[in-house]
Structures are given as structure tokens and as C-alpha cells.
N, C-alpha and C positions, 0 to 999 in steps of 0.2 A: 504494500500500500504506500503510494507516494503522498507525502504530506507537505502542505504549505504552512509551516509554522510562522506566525507573526507575533510581534510584541506590541501590545496595546498599552503604552505607557500610561495613558490617561486613566485606564481602567485597572492598571497594575496587574496585568495578566499576560500570559502567553497563550495563544489560541490557534486552533486549526479547524477548518471546515471539514467535517467527516459525515458521510452517510446521511446527508440532509440535516445534520445538526452541527453543533460546535463543541469541540473538546477544549477544556481550559485548564490552566495551571495558574492559580491565583497567589499573589504575594502582597506583602506590605513591607515597605522599607522603613526602618527606624534606626537612627544613629549608625548608619553603615552596615546594618544587618538586614538581610533579605529573609523575612519570615515567610516561608512557603506554607500557606494555610490550607489549600484545597486543590485537589486535582480531580477532574470529572471528565469522563468519556461516555458518550451515548452508548447505551446497551448494545446496539447493533454494530458498533465499531470496537467493542472491547475484545481484548485478546489478540490484537494486531500490532502491538507496539506503539500505539498512539500516545499513551501516557508517558512511556519511556522517552519518546521523541520530544514531548513538551518539556519534561524535566531536564533532559539533556540540554536543550536550548536555554532554559532558565538558568541552569548552573553555569553554562558557558558564558552567558551574559554577566552573571554575578562575578565570575573570575575576571572577565575583561574590565569590569567597572571597579574591581577591587573591594567588592562586598564580601562579608562573611555570610554564612547561611545558617538559618535555624529551621530544620525540617519539622514543622508542626503538623504537617499532613502525613499520615501513616504510609502512604504510597511513596512519598519523597524519602522518608526515613529508610524504608526498605530498599529503595533504589540506591541510596548512598551506601548502605551496608553491602550491597551486591557489587558496587563499583568503588573499590578502595581508592582509586585515583581522585575521587571527589572529596575524600574525608578531610583534606587540608583546608577545605572551605568552611568546615564546621565552626560555628560561633561557640564560645564557651558558655 
């Protein structure tokens, strides 16, 4: 599945149109920490790597911008456990 992930800064989210809906990874910035609060993928598009692609883009942006990351979303926390190369982004 090819995804067009975009960053909607005004809405503080990464998003991608999928299966007639929209998948999102929502964050809130506070004092240089990117609090990743929610990831949602429409049921019809689940299991195709959509959430992983959104989180990958969100973490890549955090790295480029010099932000630390706090994974408040359970999916993001699991993603970061599975991808040790992202753990250096973790906020204390």
C-alpha cells in the first residue's frame, strides 16, 4: 500500500488518506517535547503498515527538529520498543 503521509502542523498531526478515510498520528508539543497522544487507522486499512508509516514520519520529523519524544499512545510506545534506533529520542 502506497501512502501519502503529510504533516498538518496547524492540527498537530501526521495524516494519510486511506480507504476512503484518514489515518492520523496526533501530537502536542510542549517545551521541546513531542507528546505523541493518539494514532488511529480506519478499520478497513488496519494491518497494512499505515500506523507504522505515520509514526515513522512523526519520529523522523521530531529528530530533524531536535525534539524529544514522549510516547503517550500505546501504539507509538510499542513501535519505539520494536525499533531501538528511535529510543535516543525518548524524553525523560
